[in-house]
C-alpha positions in Angstrom: 0.0 0.0 0.0 1.4 3.4 -0.9 1.4 5.9 1.9 0.3 9.5 1.4 3.2 12.0 1.2 3.2 15.7 1.7 3.6 16.4 -2.1 0.3 14.5 -2.6 -1.7 16.8 -0.3 -4.3 19.0 -1.9 -6.1 21.9 -0.3 -9.7 20.9 0.6 -8.9 17.2 0.6 -8.8 14.8 3.6 -5.5 13.5 4.9 -6.4 9.9 5.8 -2.9 9.0 7.1 0.5 10.7 6.9 3.8 9.8 8.5 6.1 12.8 9.0 9.0 14.1 11.1 8.6 17.1 13.4 11.1 19.7 12.2 10.2 22.6 14.4 7.5 23.6 16.9 6.4 27.2 17.5 5.4 28.4 21.0 1.7 27.8 21.6 -0.4 30.9 21.5 -3.9 31.6 22.8 -6.4 32.7 20.2 -10.0 33.6 20.2 -12.2 31.5 17.8 -14.9 32.9 15.6 -17.4 31.8 18.2 -15.6 33.8 20.9 -14.1 31.0 22.9 -10.4 30.9 23.8 -8.2 28.0 22.8 -4.5 27.2 22.2 -3.0 27.0 18.8 0.4 25.4 18.1 2.0 25.4 14.7 4.3 22.5 14.0 6.5 22.3 10.9 6.5 18.7 9.6 8.3 17.1 6.7 8.9 14.0 4.7 11.2 13.4 1.8 8.8 15.2 -0.5 8.4 18.5 1.3 7.2 20.4 4.3 3.8 21.4 5.7 2.5 23.2 8.8 0.5 21.1 11.2 -1.9 23.2 13.3 -2.7 21.6 16.6 -5.7 23.1 18.4 -6.6 22.8 22.1 -4.9 23.4 25.4 -2.0 20.9 25.9 -2.8 19.0 22.7 0.7 19.6 21.3 2.6 18.6 24.5 3.4 15.2 23.1 5.2 16.6 20.1 8.9 17.1 20.2 11.3 18.2 17.5 12.8 15.2 15.7 9.9 12.9 16.5 8.2 10.8 13.8 4.4 11.1 14.0 1.5 9.5 12.2 -1.4 11.8 11.5 -4.8 10.2 11.1 -8.0 11.7 9.8 -6.7 15.2 9.1 -7.6 17.8 6.5 -5.4 19.8 4.1 -5.9 23.4 3.3 -3.8 26.3 1.9 -2.8 29.1 4.2 -0.6 32.0 3.1 0.5 30.0 0.1 1.6 26.9 2.0 -0.1 23.6 2.6 -1.4 23.3 6.2 -2.7 20.2 7.9 -5.3 20.4 10.6 -6.8 17.6 12.6 -10.5 17.7 12.8 -12.6 16.6 15.8 -11.9 12.9 15.1 -8.3 13.5 13.9 -5.3 12.6 15.9 -1.6 12.1 15.9 0.6 9.5 17.5 4.3 9.3 18.0 5.6 6.2 16.2 9.0 4.4 16.3 11.6 6.0 14.1 12.4 3.2 11.7 14.6 5.3 9.4 12.0 5.6 6.6 11.6 9.4 7.2 14.8 11.3 6.7 16.5 13.0 9.6 16.1 16.7 10.2 19.6 17.3 8.8 18.7 15.5 5.6 15.3 17.1 5.4 16.8 20.6 5.9 19.0 20.1 2.9 16.0 19.4 0.7 13.4 21.8 2.2 12.4 25.1 0.6 12.6 23.5 -2.9 
């Protein structure tokens, strides 16, 4: 079975499953949603050998399990375009999990030499 890669993501399409490496993680910030409720937003730069994307993680403490260099599997997400870049968001049923680093996703150093193509 072929796995979805970042280069395959299309805005407005679901992301059924994607395995990526966390390249960087911005500091969480508190935002006010359109409905007026406050929540936490964390933007995480993720990459595979085909490119980079920004993963947006919503909710207080939801990104605490993500660390730079970790390999994660995203399930049931959604791709959209934001400021000219692909962004992945996890819907209500979406989730991520840290998975063993089996070497199939290049290291951050290797990804850095290919990013910004």
